[in-house]
PAPA-446677 format. One record per atom (N, C-alpha, C): residue in one letter; x, y, z. Coordinates in steps of 0.1 Angstrom, whole numbers, plus 5000, padded with zeros to 4 digits. Example, Ala and Ser with C-alpha at 12.3 -4.5 7.8 and 13.67 -1.06 7.14 Angstrom:
2
A513249435078/A512349555078/A513249675078/S512849785071/S513749895071/S512950005079/
This chain:
335
M500849885000/M500050005000/M500950125000/K501950135009/K502850245009/K503550264996/K503950154990/K504650164977/K503650224967/N502450194966/N501450244957/N501250394959/I501150434972/I501050574975/I502250654971/R503450594973/R504650664969/R504750684954/I504350584947/I504350584932/I503350694928/A502150704934/A501150804931/A501750944933/A502450954945/A503051084948/A504151124937/I504951034933/I505951054923/I505351094910/L504251024906/L503551054894/L503051194894/G502451234906/G501951364907/G503051464905/T504151444911/T505251534910/T505751544895/V505751424889/V506151424874/V505251504866/L503951484869/L502951564861/L503151714863/Y503451754875/Y503651894878/Y504951944870/I505951864871/I507251904864/I507051904849/S506251814844/S506051804830/S505351924824/S504551994832/S503952114828/S504852234826/C506052224833/C507052334832/C508252304824/V508452184821/V509752144815/V509552074801/P510352094792/P510152034779/P510151884781/Q509451814771/Q509251674773/Q510551584773/N511451624765/N512751544765/N513451564778/K513451674783/K514151694797/K513451624808/L512051624807/L511351554817/L511651404816/T511651354804/T511951204802/T513351174808/E514351264805/E515651244810/E515651244826/E514951334831/E514951344846/E514251224852/Q513151174845/Q512451054850/Q513350934850/N514150924839/N515050804838/N516050814849/K516650934851/K517650944861/K517050904875/R515850954877/R515250924891/R515050774892/K514550704882/K514350564883/K515650494885/D516650534878/D517950464880/D518450484894/A518250604899/A518750634913/A517950544923/E516650544921/E515850464930/E516150314930/T516450264917/T516850124916/T518150094922/A519150184921/A520450174927/A520350174942/A519450264947/A519350264962/A518750144967/A517650094960/A517049964965/A517949854964/A518749844953/A519749734952/A520849744963/A521249864966/A522249874977/A521749834990/K520449864992/K519849825005/K519649675006/A519149614995/A519049474994/A520349404995/A521349454988/A522749394989/A523249395003/D523049505010/D523549525024/D522949415032/Q521549395031/Q520949295039/Q521349155035/D521549135021/D521949005016/D523348975021/C524249075022/C525649065028/C525549005042/E524749065050/E524649025064/E524248875065/T523148845056/T522648705057/T523648605052/K524448645042/K525448545037/K526648535047/K526948645053/K528048635063/K527648535074/T526348545079/T525748455090/T525848305085/E525448285072/E525448145066/E526848095066/L527848175062/L529248135061/L529748095075/Q529448175085/Q529848145099/Q529248015104/S527947995100/S527347865104/S528047745098/R528447765085/R529147655078/R530447625085/V531147735088/V532447715095/V532247635108/D531247675116/D530947605129/D530747455127/V529947425116/V529647285113/V530947205110/L531747265101/L533047205097/L533947185109/Q533947285118/Q534847265130/Q534347155139/K533047135140/K532547025148/K532846895141/S532746885128/S533046765120/S534546735122/V535446835121/V536846805123/V537146755136/G536446815147/G536746765160/G536346615162/G535146575156/G534746435156/G535746345149/L536146385137/L537046305130/L538446285137/T538846395144/T540146385151/T540046285162/Q538846285169/Q538646195180/Q538646045175/D537846035163/D537845895157/D539245845153/T540045935148/T541345905144/T542245855156/M542045925167/M542845885179/M542445745183/I541045715183/I540645585187/I541145475178/V541145505164/V541645405155/V543145385157/G543845495160/G545345485163/G545645405175/N544845425185/N545045345198/N544845195195/S543745165187/S543445025184/S544644965175/Y545145045166/Y546245005158/Y547444965167/R547845055176/R548945035185/R548744905194/D547444885198/D547144775207/D547344645199/L546844645186/L547044525178/L548444495175/T549244605172/T550644585169/T551344525181/S551044565193/S551644505205/S551344355206/K549944325203/K549544185204/K550244105193/Y550444165182/Y551144095170/Y552544065174/D553244155181/D554644135185/D554644025195/K553744015204/K553743915214/K553443775208/L552543775198/L552343645191/L553543605183/N554243695178/N555543665171/N556543605181/Q556543665193/Q557443605203/Q557043465207/I555743445209/I555243315212/I555543215201/N555443255189/N555643175177/N557143125177/E558043225180/E559443185180/E559743095191/E559143115203/E559343015214/E558842875211/L557642875204/L557142745200/L558042675190/L558542755180/L559442695171/L560742635177/S561142715187/S562342665195/S562042535202/K560942525209/K560542405216/K560342295206/Y559742335194/Y559442225184/Y560742165179/N561742245177/N563042195173/N563742105183/Q563542155196/Q564142075207/Q563441935209/M562141935207/M561441805209/M561241725196/L561841775186/L561641715173/L562041565173/Q563041535182/Q563541405183/Q562741325193/G561741385200/G560941325210/G559841235204/S558841215211/S557741125207/S556941185195/Q556441105187/Q555641145176/Q554441225180/A553841185191/A552641255196/A552941395200/D554041415207/D554441555211/D554741635199/A555341575189/A555641655177/A554341705170/K553341615170/K552041645163/K551341765171/N551441745185/N550841855193/N551441985191/L552841995190/L553542115188/L553142175174/S553042085164/S552742125151/S551342195150/G550442125158/G549042185159/G549042325165/Q549842335176/Q549942465182/Q550542575173/L551542525165/L552242615156/L551242665145/Q550442575140/Q549542605129/Q548442705135/L548042675147/L547042765153/L547642905155/T548842905160/T549543035162/T549643115149/E550043045138/E550243105125/E548843155120/S547743075122/S546443125118/S546043245125/Q546343255138/Q545943375146/Q546843495142/L548043465138/L548943575133/L548343635120/L547943545111/L547343585099/L546043675101/Q545243625110/Q544043705113/Q544343845119/K545343845128/K545743975134/K546344065123/Q547144005114/Q547644085103/Q546644145094/D545544065091/D544444115083/D543744225090/Q543544215104/Q542944315111/Q543744445111/L545144425112/L546044545112/L545944615098/N545844535088/N545744595074/N544444665072/A543344615077/A542044675076/A542044805084/L542644805097/L542744925105/L543645035098/Q544744985092/Q545645085086/Q544945145074/A544145065066/A543445125055/A542345225060/Q541645185071/Q540645285076/Q541345405081/L542545385088/L543245505093/L543645595082/D544145545071/D544545625059/D543345695053/K542245625052/K540945685047/K540545805056/E540545785069/E540145885078/E541046005078/K542345975076/K543346085075/K543146175062/M542846105051/M542546175039/M541346265040/H540246205047/H539046285049/H539346405058/L540146375069/L540446485078/L541246595071/D542146555062/D542946655055/D542046735046/S541146665039/S540146745030/S539346845038/L538846795050/L538046885058/L538847005063/N540046975067/N540947085072/N541247185061/A541347135048/A541547235037/A540347315035/Q539147255035/Q537847325034/Q537747435045/L538047385057/L537947475068/L538847595067/Q540047575062/Q540947685061/Q540447785050/Q539847725039/Q539347815029/Q538147895034/R537347835042/R536147905048/R536648015057/E537647975065/E538148075075/E538748195068/A539448165057/A540148275049/A539048365043/R537948305038/R536848395033/R536248475044/V535948405055/V535348485066/V536248595071/N537548565072/N538448665076/N538548785066/Q538448745053/Q538448845043/Q537148935044/L536048865046/L534748945048/L534849035060/E535348985071/E535449065083/E536349185081/A537449155074/A538449265071/A537749375063/I536949335053/I536249435045/I535249515053/L534449435061/L533449505070/L534149595080/K535249565085/K536049655094/K536449775086/Q536949755074/Q537249875065/Q536049965063/K534949895060/K533649975058/K533250055070/D533449985082/D533050055095/D534050175097/A535350155094/A536250255096/A535950375086/A535650335074/A535250445064/A534050515068/T533050445074/T531850515079/T532150605090/D533050565099/D533450655111/D534150775105/S535050755096/S535850865090/S534850965083/L533950905075/L532950995068/L532151075078/K531651015089/K530851085099/K531751195105/K532951175107/K533851285113/K534051395103/R534251365090/R534351465080/R533051555078/I531951485079/I530651555078/I530451645090/E530751595102/E530651675114/E531551795113/D532751775108/D533651895107/D533151995097/A532651945086/A532152035076/A530952115081/L530152055089/L528852125094/L528952175108/V530252195113/V530452235127/V529752365130/G529652455121/G528952575123/G527452575125/F526952455122/F525452435122/F525052335133/A525952315143/A525752215153/A524452235161/N524152365164/N523052395172/N521952465164/K521852435151/K520852505143/K519952405136/G519852285142/G518952185137/G519552075128/I520852055129/I521451945122/I522051845132/S521851715129/S522451615137/S523051505128/V524251455131/V524951355123/V525151235132/Y524651115127/Y524850995135/Y524950875126/E525350765132/E525450635124/E524350545128/K523850465118/K522750375120/K522850265109/N522950135113/N522950025104/N524050045093/G525250095098/G526350105088/G526350225079/K525350315081/K525150425073/K525350555081/V525650665075/V525750795081/V524550875078/Y523850925088/Y522551005086/Y522951145090/V522551235080/V522651385083/V521151425083/S520651445095/S519251485097/S519151635099/M518251705091/M518151845091/M516651875095/E516451965105/E515151995109/E514552095099/E513252105099/E512452185090/E512852335091/K513052375104/K513352515106/K514552575099/L515552475097/L516852525090/L516652535075/L515752445070/L515652435055/L514452505049/F513252495055/F512052535048/F511152625057/P510452725051/P509352785058/P508252675059/S507352695068/S506252595070/S505452585057/G505252455053/G504452415042/G505152455028/S506352495028/S507052535016/S508052435011/T508452444999/T509552364993/T510752444989/Q510652574992/Q511752674989/Q512752675000/V514052624997/V515052615008/V515552755012/Q515652785025/Q516152905030/Q517652925028/P518153055028/P519553075025/P520453005034/E520152995047/E521052925057/E521052785054/G519952725050/G519852585046/G520652555034/I520652645024/I521452635012/I522952625015/T523352715025/T524752725029/T525152585035/A524352535044/A524652405050/A524752295040/L523852295030/L523852185020/L525052195011/Q525452325008/Q526652334999/Q527952285007/K528052315020/K529152265027/K529152115028/L527952055029/L527851905029/L528251855015/A527851915004/A528151874991/A529651874989/Q530351984994/Q531751994992/Q532451874999/A531951835011/A532551725019/A532351595011/L531251585004/L530951454997/L531651444984/E532151554978/E532951554966/E534151464967/A534751464979/A536051394982/A535751244985/N534451204985/N534151064988/N533251004977/P533850974965/P533150924954/P532450784956/D532950714966/D532350584969/D531150584979/I530550694980/I529350714989/I528150734981/N527050654983/N525750684977/N524950774986/I524150864980/I523450964987/I521950954985/M521250934996/M519750924995/M519151045003/V518351124996/V517651235003/V516251195005/E515851195018/E514551145022/E513751245030/G512651285024/G511751395030/G510751335040/H510551405051/H509551355062/H508651475066/T507451445069/T506551545075/T506051495088/D505251585095/D504551535107/D503151475103/D502351435112/D501151365109/D499951465108/V500151595107/V499051685105/V498751695090/P497551655086/P497251645071/P497251775065/M497751775052/M497651895044/M496551875033/H495851975031/H494751975021/H494852095011/G495952095004/G496252204995/G495452194982/S495352304975/S494752294962/S495752334951/G496952374955/G497952404944/G498852294941/D500152324940/D501052214936/D501252114948/I501152164960/I501252074972/I499952044977/K499451924974/K498051884978/K498051804991/D499151744995/D499151665007/D500551645012/N500751565023/N502051545029/N502951465020/W502351385011/W503251305002/W503951404992/D503051494987/D503651594977/D504751674984/L504451724997/L505451805004/L506751735006/S506651605011/S507951535014/S508751505002/V508051464991/V508751434978/V509451564972/M508651674972/M509151794966/M510351854974/R510251844987/R511351894995/R512551814993/A512451674992/A513651594989/A514251624976/T513451644966/T513951684952/T514651814952/A514051914960/A514652044960/A516052034966/I516251964977/I517551944983/I518551874974/A518051774967/A518951694958/A519451794948/K518651884942/K519051974932/K520152074938/I519952114950/I520952204956/I522252134958/L522252004962/L523451934964/L524251924951/L523551914940/L524151904927/L524652034921/Q524052144926/Q524352274920/Q525752324923/D526452364913/D527852424914/D528752324922/N528552194920/N529452094926/N529851984916/N530751904919/N531151794910/N530651664914/L529551664921/L528851534925/L528251474913/D528451334912/D527851264901/D526351244904/P525451294895/P524051274898/P523551134900/K524351034894/K524050894896/K524150854910/R524850924918/R525050884932/R523850924941/I523051014936/I522051084944/I520651034940/S519751004950/S518350974948/S517551044958/A516251074955/A515451154964/A514051084965/S513551084977/S512251024979/S511551084991/G510251074992/G509451125003/G508651015009/V508551015022/V507750915029/V506650975037/S506251105035/S505151165042/S505451155057/Q504351125064/Q504451115079/Q504750975084/Y505050875075/Y504950735078/Y506350675084/D507250765086/D508550715093/D508950815103/P508150825114/P508450935124/P509650885133/V510450985138/V511450955148/V510750955162/D509651015163/D508951025176/D507450995173/P506850895178/P505450855174/P504450945182/G504851035190/G503951115198/G503251215189/T502251275195/T501451375188/T501551515194/T502551535203/T502851665209/T503551755199/A503551885202/A504151985193/A505651945192/E506351905203/E507751875202/E508051755193/A507151645195/A507251525186/A507151565172/R506151645168/R505851675154/R507051765149/K507651845157/K508751925153/K509951835149/K510151725157/K511251635154/K510951555140/N509651525138/N509351455126/N509451535113/R509251665114/R509351745102/R510851765099/R511451685091/R512851685089/R513151625075/T514451645071/T514951575059/T516251505063/D516251375060/D517351285062/D518151265050/I519451295050/I520351265039/I521251145044/I520951035037/I521550905041/I522750875032/L523850855039/L525150825031/L525550685033/T525650605022/T525850465023/T527150435015/P528150375022/P529350335015/P529050225005/K529750224993/K529650114984/K530349994989/L529849874985/L530449744990/L530849654978/N531449714968/N531849644956/N532749524959/E533749544968/E534749434971/E534049324978/L533049354988/L532349254995/L531449174986/F530849234976/F529949164967/F530749074958/K532049114954/K532849024946/K533148894954/I533448904967/I533748784975/I532548704976/L531348754978/L530148684980/L529748614967/N530048674955/N529648614943/N530548504939/N531748494945/N532748384943/N532548264952/Q531548274961/Q531248164970/Q530848034963/
């Protein structure tokens, strides 16, 4: 439902713009806006997909580690059995040698004693052959388990390397986000107490500007002080080409019933976001492909209350700065 309302608001804005702008320029602006919205949605989905895949990789690593632990224990048991059989085999060999010695000594004795010793010798040799077969089977099993263990260890090392690579890139992203936040705060230091707040949320940097800094009540015309703040922000963003910029307009929950260009809160939020996006691009070297603008009316409040103070907080424009994650996506695509 929200998506349909947003589309209706955008179509309303497009119709308004189309009455003032040549058709070819309108089409160009529409295409740019669609591209920007598609890129923003893809970045947001990719960010969520990144977190999901990271969790899946960590789960696979945990399963492999448990499997390696079990195989290691099985290998120790097989090794102990092998050593025990080897010891018994050596003892049987010793017994066989003793019997052979007795057999040679009594060879000149009675025929009955000779047959008895021969029987014992044959039994001992049969037992030795059985033990040898068992030793061979255990050795084959031990070799097979070792090969399996080596294969699992190799897989585990590969998984750990990928997880470490992902974690390193995420740390770089967090460091870049912290650095970006600091640069934005430094650029807007003169507006710290004039309705601007800079903060991090979900790996993104938010520059939230109150209505009083940017717009007169119910207007989409940016005030001079607001233009100055936006120009300083644009200058800071010029040095960060790997940052995507989303301009998001918000209103309070007091309905508008206008008859002109601004008919309701949807129109107001979208047109304000568009006006700010144009100022960010004016007289700067920002790539328009990095910027998208949208309005959400009153449906994403920072304060759900209905007091005058709560509504004041909700009348704002959020400029959301998102680092690109190209390297992270490359790793995920190679999984």
